[in-house]
DSSP file (Angstrom, degrees, kcal/mol; ACC not computed):
  #  RESIDUE AA STRUCTURE BP1 BP2  ACC     N-H-->O    O-->H-N    N-H-->O    O-->H-N    TCO  KAPPA ALPHA  PHI   PSI    X-CA   Y-CA   Z-CA
    1    1 A M     >        0   0    0      0, 0.0     4,-2.2     0, 0.0     5,-0.2   0.000 360.0 360.0 360.0 -44.4   45.7  177.0  127.4
    2    2 A K  H  >  +     0   0    0      1,-0.2     4,-2.5     2,-0.2     5,-0.2   0.884 360.0  52.5 -64.0 -37.3   48.4  179.1  129.1
    3    3 A N  H  > S+     0   0    0      2,-0.2     4,-2.5     1,-0.2    -1,-0.2   0.874 107.9  51.6 -65.3 -36.7   49.5  176.0  131.0
    4    4 A L  H  > S+     0   0    0      2,-0.2     4,-2.4     1,-0.2    -2,-0.2   0.923 111.6  45.9 -65.7 -44.7   49.8  174.1  127.7
    5    5 A I  H  X S+     0   0    0     -4,-2.2     4,-2.5     2,-0.2    -2,-0.2   0.911 114.0  49.1 -64.5 -42.6   51.9  176.8  126.1
    6    6 A L  H  X S+     0   0    0     -4,-2.5     4,-2.4     2,-0.2    -2,-0.2   0.906 111.1  49.7 -63.5 -41.9   54.1  177.0  129.3
    7    7 A T  H  X S+     0   0    0     -4,-2.5     4,-2.3     2,-0.2    -2,-0.2   0.903 112.0  48.0 -63.6 -42.3   54.5  173.2  129.4
    8    8 A I  H  X S+     0   0    0     -4,-2.4     4,-2.6     2,-0.2    -2,-0.2   0.924 111.8  49.8 -64.6 -44.1   55.5  173.2  125.7
    9    9 A A  H  X S+     0   0    0     -4,-2.5     4,-2.2     1,-0.2    -2,-0.2   0.918 112.4  46.8 -62.0 -44.3   58.0  176.0  126.2
   10   10 A V  H  X S+     0   0    0     -4,-2.4     4,-2.4     2,-0.2    -1,-0.2   0.896 112.0  51.5 -64.8 -40.3   59.6  174.3  129.2
   11   11 A S  H  X S+     0   0    0     -4,-2.3     4,-2.5     2,-0.2    -2,-0.2   0.919 109.5  49.4 -62.5 -44.4   59.8  171.0  127.3
   12   12 A V  H  X S+     0   0    0     -4,-2.6     4,-2.6     1,-0.2     5,-0.2   0.912 111.8  49.2 -62.2 -42.7   61.5  172.7  124.3
   13   13 A L  H  X S+     0   0    0     -4,-2.2     4,-2.0     1,-0.2    -1,-0.2   0.901 111.8  48.3 -63.5 -41.1   64.0  174.4  126.7
   14   14 A M  H  X S+     0   0    0     -4,-2.4     4,-1.4     2,-0.2    -2,-0.2   0.902 112.5  48.3 -67.6 -40.3   64.8  171.1  128.5
   15   15 A I  H  X S+     0   0    0     -4,-2.5     4,-0.8     1,-0.2     3,-0.2   0.928 113.0  47.5 -65.8 -44.1   65.2  169.2  125.2
   16   16 A S  H  < S+     0   0    0     -4,-2.6     3,-0.5     1,-0.2    -1,-0.2   0.849 109.7  53.9 -66.6 -32.3   67.5  171.9  123.8
   17   17 A A  H  < S+     0   0    0     -4,-2.0    -1,-0.2     1,-0.2    -2,-0.2   0.807 100.6  60.9 -70.2 -28.8   69.5  171.9  127.0
   18   18 A S  H  < S+     0   0    0     -4,-1.4     2,-1.3    -3,-0.2    -1,-0.2   0.758  93.1  67.9 -71.6 -22.5   70.0  168.2  126.8
   19   19 A Y  S  < S-     0   0    0     -4,-0.8    -1,-0.2    -3,-0.5     2,-0.0  -0.644  87.0-157.9 -93.2  77.2   71.9  168.7  123.5
   20   20 A A        -     0   0    0     -2,-1.3     2,-0.3    -3,-0.1    -3,-0.1  -0.306   1.5-145.5 -62.5 132.7   74.8  170.4  125.0
   21   21 A Q        -     0   0    0     -4,-0.1     2,-0.5   117,-0.0   117,-0.1  -0.738  10.1-127.4 -97.7 147.4   76.8  172.6  122.6
   22   22 A K  E     -a  138   0A   0    115,-0.6   117,-2.9    -2,-0.3   118,-1.3  -0.817  27.7-174.7 -97.3 134.5   80.5  173.0  122.8
   23   23 A Y  E     +a  140   0A   0     -2,-0.5     2,-0.3   115,-0.2   118,-0.2  -0.919   7.6 167.6-125.0 151.7   81.9  176.6  122.9
   24   24 A A  E     -a  141   0A   0    116,-1.8   118,-2.7    -2,-0.3     2,-0.3  -0.937  16.7-146.4-149.8 171.3   85.4  177.9  122.9
   25   25 A Y  E     -ab 142 158A   0    132,-2.1   134,-2.3    -2,-0.3   135,-0.4  -0.980   5.3-161.7-141.9 157.6   87.2  181.1  122.4
   26   26 A V  E     -a  143   0A   0    116,-2.9   118,-2.7    -2,-0.3     2,-0.6  -0.905  18.9-137.0-130.6 161.5   90.4  182.4  120.9
   27   27 A D     >  -     0   0    0     -2,-0.3     4,-2.2   116,-0.2     3,-0.3  -0.881  18.4-173.9-118.1  95.0   92.4  185.5  121.3
   28   28 A T  H  > S+     0   0    0     -2,-0.6     4,-3.1     1,-0.2     5,-0.2   0.827  83.7  57.1 -63.9 -30.8   93.4  186.3  117.7
   29   29 A Q  H  > S+     0   0    0      2,-0.2     4,-2.4     1,-0.2    -1,-0.2   0.927 108.3  47.2 -63.5 -43.0   95.7  189.2  118.9
   30   30 A Y  H  > S+     0   0    0     -3,-0.3     4,-0.9     2,-0.2    -2,-0.2   0.907 113.1  49.2 -61.9 -43.5   97.6  186.8  121.1
   31   31 A I  H >< S+     0   0    0     -4,-2.2     3,-0.9     1,-0.2    -2,-0.2   0.947 111.8  47.9 -62.5 -48.6   97.8  184.3  118.2
   32   32 A L  H >< S+     0   0    0     -4,-3.1     3,-1.7     1,-0.3     7,-0.3   0.896 107.7  55.4 -60.5 -41.0   99.1  187.0  115.8
   33   33 A E  H 3< S+     0   0    0     -4,-2.4    -1,-0.3     1,-0.3    -2,-0.2   0.716 106.5  52.7 -66.0 -19.4  101.7  188.3  118.3
   34   34 A N  T << S+     0   0    0     -3,-0.9    -1,-0.3    -4,-0.9    -2,-0.2   0.274  89.9  87.2-100.0  10.2  103.1  184.7  118.5
   35   35 A I    X>  -     0   0    0     -3,-1.7     4,-1.8     1,-0.1     3,-0.9  -0.939  65.8-155.2-109.6 111.8  103.5  184.3  114.7
   36   36 A P  H 3> S+     0   0    0      0, 0.0     4,-2.6     0, 0.0     5,-0.2   0.831  92.3  58.9 -56.6 -34.9  106.9  185.7  113.6
   37   37 A A  H 3> S+     0   0    0      1,-0.2     4,-2.2     2,-0.2     5,-0.1   0.868 105.8  49.5 -63.9 -35.0  105.7  186.3  110.1
   38   38 A Y  H <> S+     0   0    0     -3,-0.9     4,-2.8    -6,-0.2    -1,-0.2   0.925 110.4  49.4 -68.7 -44.1  103.0  188.7  111.4
   39   39 A T  H  X S+     0   0    0     -4,-1.8     4,-2.2    -7,-0.3    -2,-0.2   0.914 112.9  47.9 -60.3 -43.0  105.5  190.6  113.6
   40   40 A A  H  X S+     0   0    0     -4,-2.6     4,-2.4     2,-0.2    -1,-0.2   0.898 111.3  50.5 -64.3 -40.6  107.8  190.9  110.6
   41   41 A A  H  X S+     0   0    0     -4,-2.2     4,-2.6     2,-0.2    -2,-0.2   0.913 110.1  50.0 -64.0 -42.6  104.9  192.1  108.4
   42   42 A Q  H  X S+     0   0    0     -4,-2.8     4,-2.5     2,-0.2    -2,-0.2   0.909 110.7  49.5 -62.6 -41.9  103.9  194.7  111.0
   43   43 A E  H  X S+     0   0    0     -4,-2.2     4,-2.2     2,-0.2    -1,-0.2   0.908 111.4  49.2 -63.2 -41.4  107.5  196.0  111.2
   44   44 A Q  H  X S+     0   0    0     -4,-2.4     4,-2.3     2,-0.2    -2,-0.2   0.915 111.6  48.8 -64.1 -42.7  107.7  196.2  107.4
   45   45 A L  H  X S+     0   0    0     -4,-2.6     4,-2.6     1,-0.2    -2,-0.2   0.886 109.9  52.2 -63.8 -38.9  104.3  198.1  107.3
   46   46 A D  H  X S+     0   0    0     -4,-2.5     4,-2.5     2,-0.2    -1,-0.2   0.910 109.9  48.9 -63.0 -42.3  105.5  200.5  110.0
   47   47 A Q  H  X S+     0   0    0     -4,-2.2     4,-2.4     2,-0.2    -2,-0.2   0.924 112.6  47.2 -63.4 -44.7  108.7  201.2  108.0
   48   48 A I  H  X S+     0   0    0     -4,-2.3     4,-2.7     2,-0.2     5,-0.2   0.922 112.0  50.8 -62.6 -43.9  106.7  201.9  104.9
   49   49 A S  H  X S+     0   0    0     -4,-2.6     4,-2.7     1,-0.2    -2,-0.2   0.915 110.6  48.5 -60.8 -44.3  104.3  204.1  106.8
   50   50 A K  H  X S+     0   0    0     -4,-2.5     4,-2.7     2,-0.2    -1,-0.2   0.902 111.2  50.7 -62.9 -40.7  107.1  206.1  108.3
   51   51 A Q  H  X S+     0   0    0     -4,-2.4     4,-2.2     2,-0.2    -2,-0.2   0.934 112.7  45.6 -62.8 -46.0  108.7  206.5  104.9
   52   52 A Y  H  X S+     0   0    0     -4,-2.7     4,-2.4     1,-0.2    -2,-0.2   0.914 113.5  50.2 -62.0 -43.0  105.5  207.7  103.3
   53   53 A Q  H  X S+     0   0    0     -4,-2.7     4,-2.7     1,-0.2    -2,-0.2   0.905 109.5  50.5 -63.9 -41.9  104.9  210.1  106.3
   54   54 A K  H  X S+     0   0    0     -4,-2.7     4,-2.3     2,-0.2    -1,-0.2   0.908 110.7  49.6 -62.7 -41.7  108.4  211.5  106.0
   55   55 A E  H  X S+     0   0    0     -4,-2.2     4,-2.1     1,-0.2    -2,-0.2   0.913 112.9  46.7 -63.6 -42.2  107.9  212.2  102.3
   56   56 A L  H  X S+     0   0    0     -4,-2.4     4,-2.6     2,-0.2    -2,-0.2   0.889 110.9  51.8 -68.2 -38.7  104.5  213.9  102.9
   57   57 A E  H  X S+     0   0    0     -4,-2.7     4,-2.5     2,-0.2    -2,-0.2   0.899 109.9  49.9 -63.7 -40.1  105.9  216.0  105.8
   58   58 A S  H  X S+     0   0    0     -4,-2.3     4,-2.0     2,-0.2    -2,-0.2   0.924 112.3  47.1 -62.9 -44.4  108.8  217.1  103.5
   59   59 A M  H  X S+     0   0    0     -4,-2.1     4,-2.0     1,-0.2    -2,-0.2   0.895 111.4  51.2 -64.0 -40.4  106.3  218.0  100.8
   60   60 A R  H  X S+     0   0    0     -4,-2.6     4,-2.6     2,-0.2    -2,-0.2   0.893 107.4  53.5 -64.8 -39.9  104.1  219.8  103.3
   61   61 A G  H  X S+     0   0    0     -4,-2.5     4,-2.2     1,-0.2    -1,-0.2   0.906 108.4  50.0 -60.4 -42.2  107.1  221.8  104.5
   62   62 A G  H  X S+     0   0    0     -4,-2.0     4,-2.4     2,-0.2    -1,-0.2   0.887 110.3  50.8 -62.2 -39.6  107.8  222.9  101.0
   63   63 A L  H  X S+     0   0    0     -4,-2.0     4,-2.4     2,-0.2    -2,-0.2   0.916 109.5  49.3 -63.8 -44.3  104.2  224.0  100.6
   64   64 A E  H  X S+     0   0    0     -4,-2.6     4,-2.5     2,-0.2    -2,-0.2   0.893 111.1  50.2 -63.6 -39.2  104.2  226.0  103.8
   65   65 A K  H  X S+     0   0    0     -4,-2.2     4,-2.8     2,-0.2     5,-0.2   0.919 110.1  50.3 -64.3 -43.4  107.5  227.7  102.6
   66   66 A M  H  X S+     0   0    0     -4,-2.4     4,-2.3     1,-0.2    -2,-0.2   0.917 112.2  47.8 -59.7 -42.7  105.9  228.5   99.2
   67   67 A Y  H  X S+     0   0    0     -4,-2.4     4,-2.5     2,-0.2    -2,-0.2   0.908 112.7  47.2 -67.0 -43.1  102.9  230.0  101.0
   68   68 A K  H  X S+     0   0    0     -4,-2.5     4,-2.5     2,-0.2    -2,-0.2   0.915 112.6  49.7 -64.6 -42.9  104.9  232.1  103.4
   69   69 A D  H  X S+     0   0    0     -4,-2.8     4,-2.2     1,-0.2    -2,-0.2   0.912 110.8  50.6 -60.7 -41.9  107.1  233.4  100.6
   70   70 A F  H  X S+     0   0    0     -4,-2.3     4,-1.6    -5,-0.2    -2,-0.2   0.923 110.3  48.9 -62.1 -44.7  104.1  234.3   98.6
   71   71 A Q  H  < S+     0   0    0     -4,-2.5     4,-0.4     1,-0.2    -1,-0.2   0.904 113.2  47.4 -61.8 -41.0  102.6  236.2  101.5
   72   72 A A  H  < S+     0   0    0     -4,-2.5     3,-0.3     1,-0.2    -1,-0.2   0.859 121.3  35.7 -69.4 -34.3  105.8  238.1  102.1
   73   73 A E  H >X S+     0   0    0     -4,-2.2     3,-1.3    -5,-0.2     4,-0.9   0.532  89.5  94.0 -97.4  -7.0  106.2  239.0   98.4
   74   74 A S  T 3< S+     0   0    0     -4,-1.6     3,-0.4     1,-0.3    -1,-0.2   0.792  79.4  60.5 -60.7 -28.4  102.6  239.5   97.5
   75   75 A V  T 34 S+     0   0    0     -4,-0.4    -1,-0.3    -3,-0.3    -2,-0.1   0.848 109.1  43.4 -65.4 -32.9  102.8  243.2   98.1
   76   76 A L  T <4 S+     0   0    0     -3,-1.3    -1,-0.2    -4,-0.1    -2,-0.2   0.593  98.9  91.4 -88.8 -11.9  105.5  243.5   95.4
   77   77 A L  S  < S-     0   0    0     -4,-0.9     2,-0.1    -3,-0.4    -3,-0.0  -0.552  74.2-121.6 -91.4 149.3  103.8  241.2   92.8
   78   78 A S     >  -     0   0    0     -2,-0.2     4,-2.5     1,-0.1     5,-0.2  -0.358  35.0-103.1 -75.7 166.7  101.5  242.2   90.0
   79   79 A E  H  > S+     0   0    0      1,-0.2     4,-2.4     2,-0.2     5,-0.2   0.883 123.0  51.2 -60.1 -40.2   98.0  240.7   89.9
   80   80 A E  H  > S+     0   0    0      1,-0.2     4,-2.1     2,-0.2    -1,-0.2   0.913 111.3  46.9 -65.3 -42.2   99.0  238.4   87.1
   81   81 A M  H  > S+     0   0    0      2,-0.2     4,-2.4     1,-0.2    -2,-0.2   0.872 110.5  53.5 -67.7 -36.8  102.1  237.2   89.0
   82   82 A K  H  X S+     0   0    0     -4,-2.5     4,-2.9     2,-0.2     5,-0.2   0.939 109.0  48.9 -61.2 -46.4  100.0  236.7   92.2
   83   83 A R  H  X S+     0   0    0     -4,-2.4     4,-2.7     1,-0.2    -2,-0.2   0.906 111.0  50.3 -60.8 -42.0   97.5  234.5   90.2
   84   84 A K  H  X S+     0   0    0     -4,-2.1     4,-2.1     2,-0.2    -1,-0.2   0.929 112.7  45.6 -63.0 -44.8  100.4  232.4   88.8
   85   85 A R  H  X S+     0   0    0     -4,-2.4     4,-2.4     2,-0.2    -2,-0.2   0.903 112.9  50.6 -65.6 -40.7  101.9  231.9   92.2
   86   86 A E  H  X S+     0   0    0     -4,-2.9     4,-2.9     1,-0.2     5,-0.2   0.908 109.5  51.6 -62.1 -41.1   98.5  231.0   93.7
   87   87 A D  H  X S+     0   0    0     -4,-2.7     4,-2.5     2,-0.2    -2,-0.2   0.893 109.7  49.3 -62.4 -39.7   97.9  228.5   90.9
   88   88 A V  H  X S+     0   0    0     -4,-2.1     4,-2.4     2,-0.2    -2,-0.2   0.921 112.6  47.4 -64.4 -44.2  101.3  226.9   91.6
   89   89 A I  H  X S+     0   0    0     -4,-2.4     4,-2.4     2,-0.2    -2,-0.2   0.925 113.0  48.3 -64.0 -44.9  100.5  226.7   95.3
   90   90 A I  H  X S+     0   0    0     -4,-2.9     4,-2.2     1,-0.2    -2,-0.2   0.907 111.5  50.6 -62.1 -42.0   97.0  225.2   94.6
   91   91 A S  H  X S+     0   0    0     -4,-2.5     4,-2.3    -5,-0.2    -1,-0.2   0.910 110.7  48.4 -61.9 -43.1   98.5  222.7   92.2
   92   92 A K  H  X S+     0   0    0     -4,-2.4     4,-2.3     2,-0.2    -2,-0.2   0.878 110.1  52.0 -65.9 -37.8  101.1  221.6   94.8
   93   93 A E  H  X S+     0   0    0     -4,-2.4     4,-2.5     2,-0.2    -2,-0.2   0.896 110.1  49.1 -64.7 -39.7   98.4  221.3   97.4
   94   94 A K  H  X S+     0   0    0     -4,-2.2     4,-2.7     2,-0.2    -2,-0.2   0.921 110.5  50.4 -63.0 -44.3   96.4  219.1   95.1
   95   95 A E  H  X S+     0   0    0     -4,-2.3     4,-2.3     1,-0.2    -2,-0.2   0.894 110.3  50.7 -60.2 -41.2   99.5  217.0   94.4
   96   96 A Y  H  X S+     0   0    0     -4,-2.3     4,-2.5     2,-0.2    -2,-0.2   0.937 111.7  46.3 -62.1 -48.7  100.0  216.7   98.2
   97   97 A R  H  X S+     0   0    0     -4,-2.5     4,-2.4     1,-0.2    -2,-0.2   0.891 112.5  50.6 -63.5 -39.7   96.4  215.5   98.8
   98   98 A N  H  X S+     0   0    0     -4,-2.7     4,-2.6     2,-0.2    -1,-0.2   0.905 111.8  47.2 -64.9 -41.1   96.6  213.1   95.9
   99   99 A L  H  X S+     0   0    0     -4,-2.3     4,-2.3     2,-0.2     5,-0.2   0.898 110.8  52.2 -66.4 -40.0   99.8  211.6   97.2
  100  100 A Q  H  X S+     0   0    0     -4,-2.5     4,-3.0     1,-0.2     5,-0.3   0.916 112.5  45.3 -60.6 -43.7   98.4  211.4  100.7
  101  101 A K  H  X S+     0   0    0     -4,-2.4     4,-2.0     1,-0.2    -2,-0.2   0.893 110.8  54.0 -66.5 -40.4   95.3  209.5   99.3
  102  102 A Q  H  < S+     0   0    0     -4,-2.6     7,-3.2    -5,-0.2    -2,-0.2   0.879 118.9  34.4 -62.2 -38.3   97.6  207.3   97.1
  103  103 A Y  H  < S+     0   0    0     -4,-2.3     7,-2.2     5,-0.3     8,-0.4   0.924 136.4  16.5 -81.8 -47.8   99.6  206.3  100.2
  104  104 A F  H  < S+     0   0    0     -4,-3.0    -3,-0.2    -5,-0.2    -2,-0.2   0.358  92.7 117.2-115.0   4.1   97.0  206.2  103.0
  105  105 A G  S >< S-     0   0    0     -4,-2.0     3,-2.1    -5,-0.3     6,-0.4  -0.093  82.9 -92.5 -69.4 172.4   93.6  206.1  101.3
  106  106 A P  T 3  S+     0   0    0      0, 0.0    -1,-0.1     0, 0.0    -4,-0.1   0.794 131.2  26.6 -58.0 -30.3   91.1  203.2  101.6
  107  107 A E  T 3  S+     0   0    0     -6,-0.2    -2,-0.1     4,-0.1    -3,-0.1  -0.036 102.7 132.5-117.6  28.0   92.6  201.6   98.4
  108  108 A G  S <> S-     0   0    0     -3,-2.1     4,-2.4     1,-0.1    -5,-0.3  -0.066  74.0 -92.9 -78.8 178.3   96.0  203.1   98.9
  109  109 A D  H  > S+     0   0    0     -7,-3.2     4,-2.5     1,-0.2     5,-0.2   0.882 123.7  51.1 -59.1 -43.4   99.5  201.6   98.7
  110  110 A L  H  > S+     0   0    0     -7,-2.2     4,-2.4     2,-0.2    -1,-0.2   0.900 110.3  49.7 -65.5 -39.9   99.7  200.9  102.5
  111  111 A Y  H  > S+     0   0    0     -8,-0.4     4,-2.5    -6,-0.4    -2,-0.2   0.927 112.3  47.8 -62.2 -45.3   96.3  199.2  102.4
  112  112 A K  H  X S+     0   0    0     -4,-2.4     4,-2.1     2,-0.2    -2,-0.2   0.893 111.6  49.8 -64.1 -40.0   97.4  197.0   99.5
  113  113 A K  H  X S+     0   0    0     -4,-2.5     4,-2.0     2,-0.2     5,-0.2   0.907 110.4  50.5 -65.4 -40.8  100.7  196.2  101.1
  114  114 A R  H  X>S+     0   0    0     -4,-2.4     4,-3.0     1,-0.2     5,-1.0   0.917 108.9  52.4 -62.0 -43.0   98.9  195.2  104.3
  115  115 A E  H  X5S+     0   0    0     -4,-2.5     4,-0.5     1,-0.2    -1,-0.2   0.913 111.8  45.6 -58.2 -43.7   96.5  193.0  102.3
  116  116 A S  H  <5S+     0   0    0     -4,-2.1    -1,-0.2    -5,-0.1    -2,-0.2   0.818 123.6  33.2 -73.3 -29.6   99.5  191.2  100.7
  117  117 A L  H  <5S+     0   0    0     -4,-2.0     4,-0.4    -5,-0.1    -2,-0.2   0.883 129.3  25.7 -93.2 -43.1  101.4  190.7  103.9
  118  118 A V  H >X5S+     0   0    0     -4,-3.0     4,-2.3    -5,-0.2     3,-0.5   0.833 105.9  68.7 -97.0 -36.6   98.9  190.2  106.7
  119  119 A K  H 3X<S+     0   0    0     -5,-1.0     4,-2.8    -4,-0.5     5,-0.2   0.879  97.3  53.8 -57.3 -42.2   95.7  188.9  105.0
  120  120 A P  H 3> S+     0   0    0      0, 0.0     4,-2.1     0, 0.0    -1,-0.2   0.889 110.3  48.5 -59.9 -36.3   97.3  185.4  104.2
  121  121 A I  H <> S+     0   0    0     -3,-0.5     4,-2.1    -4,-0.4    -2,-0.2   0.929 112.7  47.4 -66.9 -44.9   98.3  185.0  107.8
  122  122 A Q  H  X S+     0   0    0     -4,-2.3     4,-2.6     1,-0.2    -1,-0.2   0.883 110.6  52.5 -63.8 -38.4   94.8  186.0  109.0
  123  123 A D  H  X S+     0   0    0     -4,-2.8     4,-2.8    -5,-0.2     5,-0.2   0.900 107.6  51.8 -64.1 -40.7   93.3  183.6  106.4
  124  124 A D  H  X S+     0   0    0     -4,-2.1     4,-2.4    -5,-0.2    -2,-0.2   0.919 110.9  48.1 -60.2 -43.8   95.5  180.8  107.8
  125  125 A I  H  X S+     0   0    0     -4,-2.1     4,-2.5     2,-0.2    -2,-0.2   0.937 112.6  48.2 -62.6 -46.7   94.3  181.5  111.3
  126  126 A F  H  X S+     0   0    0     -4,-2.6     4,-2.2     1,-0.2    -2,-0.2   0.925 113.0  47.3 -60.8 -46.0   90.6  181.6  110.2
  127  127 A N  H  X S+     0   0    0     -4,-2.8     4,-2.2     1,-0.2    -1,-0.2   0.887 111.9  50.9 -64.0 -38.7   90.9  178.3  108.2
  128  128 A T  H  X S+     0   0    0     -4,-2.4     4,-2.7    -5,-0.2    -1,-0.2   0.909 109.3  50.5 -64.7 -42.4   92.7  176.6  111.2
  129  129 A I  H  X S+     0   0    0     -4,-2.5     4,-2.5     1,-0.2    -2,-0.2   0.897 109.6  51.3 -62.7 -40.0   90.0  177.8  113.6
  130  130 A Q  H  X S+     0   0    0     -4,-2.2     4,-2.3     2,-0.2    -2,-0.2   0.914 110.3  49.0 -62.9 -42.2   87.4  176.3  111.2
  131  131 A D  H  X S+     0   0    0     -4,-2.2     4,-2.8     2,-0.2     5,-0.2   0.932 112.3  47.6 -61.6 -46.3   89.2  173.0  111.1
  132  132 A I  H  X S+     0   0    0     -4,-2.7     4,-2.9     1,-0.2     6,-0.2   0.899 111.0  52.0 -62.6 -40.4   89.5  172.9  114.9
  133  133 A A  H  X>S+     0   0    0     -4,-2.5     5,-2.0     2,-0.2     4,-0.6   0.906 112.4  45.4 -62.9 -41.7   85.8  173.7  115.2
  134  134 A A  H  <5S+     0   0    0     -4,-2.3     3,-0.5     3,-0.2    -2,-0.2   0.923 116.7  44.3 -68.0 -43.9   84.8  170.9  112.8
  135  135 A Q  H  <5S+     0   0    0     -4,-2.8    -2,-0.2     1,-0.2    -1,-0.2   0.877 119.7  41.2 -68.5 -38.3   87.1  168.4  114.5
  136  136 A G  H  <5S-     0   0    0     -4,-2.9    -1,-0.2    -5,-0.2    -2,-0.2   0.423 105.5-125.4 -91.9   2.1   86.1  169.4  118.0
  137  137 A S  T  <5 +     0   0    0     -4,-0.6  -115,-0.6    -3,-0.5     2,-0.4   0.882  45.3 173.8  55.5  42.7   82.4  169.7  117.2
  138  138 A Y  E   < -a   22   0A   0     -5,-2.0    -1,-0.2    -6,-0.2  -115,-0.2  -0.648  27.2-160.0 -81.0 135.1   82.3  173.3  118.5
  139  139 A A  E    S+     0   0A   0   -117,-2.9     2,-0.3    -2,-0.4  -116,-0.2   0.872  77.9   9.1 -77.9 -39.7   79.1  175.1  118.0
  140  140 A V  E     -a   23   0A   0   -118,-1.3  -116,-1.8    -7,-0.0     2,-0.5  -1.000  56.6-165.6-144.4 140.0   80.6  178.5  118.4
  141  141 A I  E     -a   24   0A   0     -2,-0.3  -116,-0.3  -118,-0.2     2,-0.2  -0.986  19.4-157.0-125.1 120.2   84.1  179.9  118.8
  142  142 A F  E     -a   25   0A   0   -118,-2.7  -116,-2.9    -2,-0.5     2,-0.6  -0.579  11.7-138.6 -93.2 155.7   84.4  183.4  120.0
  143  143 A D  E > > -a   26   0A   0   -118,-0.2     3,-0.9    -2,-0.2     5,-0.5  -0.958  12.3-169.2-113.0 112.7   87.2  185.9  119.5
  144  144 A K  T 3 5S+     0   0    0   -118,-2.7     3,-0.4    -2,-0.6  -117,-0.2   0.641  82.6  59.4 -79.4 -11.8   87.8  187.7  122.8
  145  145 A S  T 3 5S+     0   0    0   -119,-0.5    -1,-0.2     1,-0.2  -118,-0.1   0.554  84.3  83.0 -89.8  -5.8   90.2  190.3  121.2
  146  146 A G  T < 5S-     0   0    0     -3,-0.9    -1,-0.2     1,-0.1     3,-0.1   0.114 116.7 -89.3 -88.7  23.1   87.6  191.6  118.7
  147  147 A G  T   5S+     0   0    0     -3,-0.4     2,-0.4     1,-0.3    -3,-0.1   0.418  85.3 134.9  89.4  -3.6   85.9  194.0  121.0
  148  148 A M      < -     0   0    0     -5,-0.5     2,-0.5     1,-0.0    -1,-0.3  -0.671  55.2-128.4 -80.1 131.4   83.4  191.5  122.3
  149  149 A T        -     0   0    0     -2,-0.4     2,-0.5    -3,-0.1    -4,-0.1  -0.679  27.2-179.4 -86.0 126.2   83.1  191.8  126.0
  150  150 A M        -     0   0    0     -2,-0.5     3,-0.1    -6,-0.2    -2,-0.0  -0.974  11.5-166.9-122.9 115.0   83.5  188.6  128.0
  151  151 A I  S    S+     0   0    0     -2,-0.5     2,-0.4     1,-0.3    -1,-0.1   0.896  78.4  13.3 -69.7 -39.8   83.1  189.1  131.7
  152  152 A Y        -     0   0    0      2,-0.0     2,-0.4     0, 0.0    -1,-0.3  -1.000  63.9-176.6-139.2 136.4   84.5  185.7  132.6
  153  153 A T        -     0   0    0     -2,-0.4     5,-0.0    -3,-0.1    -3,-0.0  -0.994  22.4-137.7-132.6 129.2   86.4  183.2  130.5
  154  154 A N    >   -     0   0    0     -2,-0.4     3,-2.3     1,-0.1     4,-0.3  -0.740  15.2-139.7 -82.8 122.2   87.4  179.8  131.7
  155  155 A P  G >  S+     0   0    0      0, 0.0     3,-1.3     0, 0.0    -1,-0.1   0.719  96.8  71.6 -57.2 -21.6   91.0  179.2  130.4
  156  156 A K  G 3  S+     0   0    0      1,-0.3    -2,-0.0     3,-0.0    -3,-0.0   0.720  97.7  50.1 -69.4 -17.3   90.1  175.5  129.7
  157  157 A F  G <  S+     0   0    0     -3,-2.3  -132,-2.1  -133,-0.1     2,-0.7   0.420  83.5 106.8 -97.7   0.6   88.0  176.7  126.8
  158  158 A D  B <   +b   25   0A   0     -3,-1.3     3,-0.3    -4,-0.3  -132,-0.2  -0.712  41.0 175.9 -80.9 114.5   90.7  178.9  125.3
  159  159 A I     >  +     0   0    0   -134,-2.3     4,-2.1    -2,-0.7     5,-0.2   0.126  44.2 112.8-106.5  20.4   92.0  177.2  122.2
  160  160 A S  H  > S+     0   0    0   -135,-0.4     4,-2.4     1,-0.2    -1,-0.2   0.903  79.3  48.8 -58.9 -43.1   94.4  179.9  121.1
  161  161 A D  H  > S+     0   0    0     -3,-0.3     4,-2.6     1,-0.2    -1,-0.2   0.839 108.0  55.0 -67.9 -31.6   97.5  177.7  121.8
  162  162 A V  H  > S+     0   0    0      2,-0.2     4,-2.6     1,-0.2    -1,-0.2   0.909 108.6  48.6 -64.5 -41.9   95.8  174.8  119.8
  163  163 A V  H  X S+     0   0    0     -4,-2.1     4,-1.9     2,-0.2    -2,-0.2   0.938 112.4  47.9 -62.4 -47.6   95.5  177.2  116.8
  164  164 A L  H  X>S+     0   0    0     -4,-2.4     5,-2.9     1,-0.2     4,-0.6   0.919 112.9  48.5 -58.7 -44.3   99.1  178.2  117.2
  165  165 A E  H ><5S+     0   0    0     -4,-2.6     3,-1.1     1,-0.2    -1,-0.2   0.912 110.6  50.0 -63.6 -43.4  100.3  174.6  117.4
  166  166 A K  H 3<5S+     0   0    0     -4,-2.6    -1,-0.2     1,-0.3    -2,-0.2   0.809 107.8  54.6 -67.1 -28.9   98.2  173.6  114.4
  167  167 A L  H 3<5S-     0   0    0     -4,-1.9    -1,-0.3    -5,-0.2    -2,-0.2   0.600 125.9-104.7 -77.1 -11.5   99.7  176.5  112.4
  168  168 A G  T <<5S+     0   0    0     -3,-1.1     2,-0.4    -4,-0.6    -3,-0.2   0.615  81.8 119.9 100.1  14.5  103.1  175.1  113.3
  169  169 A Y      < -     0   0    0     -5,-2.9     2,-0.4    -6,-0.2    -1,-0.4  -0.863  46.1-153.2-113.7 147.0  104.1  177.6  116.0
  170  170 A K              0   0    0     -2,-0.4    -9,-0.0  -136,-0.1    -5,-0.0  -0.945 360.0 360.0-119.1 142.0  105.0  176.9  119.6
  171  171 A N              0   0    0     -2,-0.4    -1,-0.1   -10,-0.1   -10,-0.0   0.400 360.0 360.0-102.7 360.0  104.6  179.3  122.5
């Protein structure tokens, strides 16, 4: 019985090995770096991010000044005036956190801008890879830039330049 199971298992492995599958890999980071629209989009996103950061730093500086002034003057203020100043500071801190969330949050302005600038480029790459996979009868196409570890890659299976060429870019 064990010999029969072993024979069947070996037969299945030999049959599956006879149907050789084609594999390839791409480096999407390399592809993106060779697309001028992506580089321009990244530069635009960096500028927007710096602008947002500068605005938030300025606001934070104002908050810190308000807090220091309050600490220095709190000895001279009545309880009612202290509460009013604390309320103003708390309100400004809330405003700061809300603005920070609006700019850099998961559904914030920077995320939305990235979606509008970069996602179409990524979608083009993905669709092109799918076309190449269908035309070349590839069973699997790996992305070596996505954190997947590949100890060895044969450059003849790297189709990154084919993707770039099909997208209309030359390296």
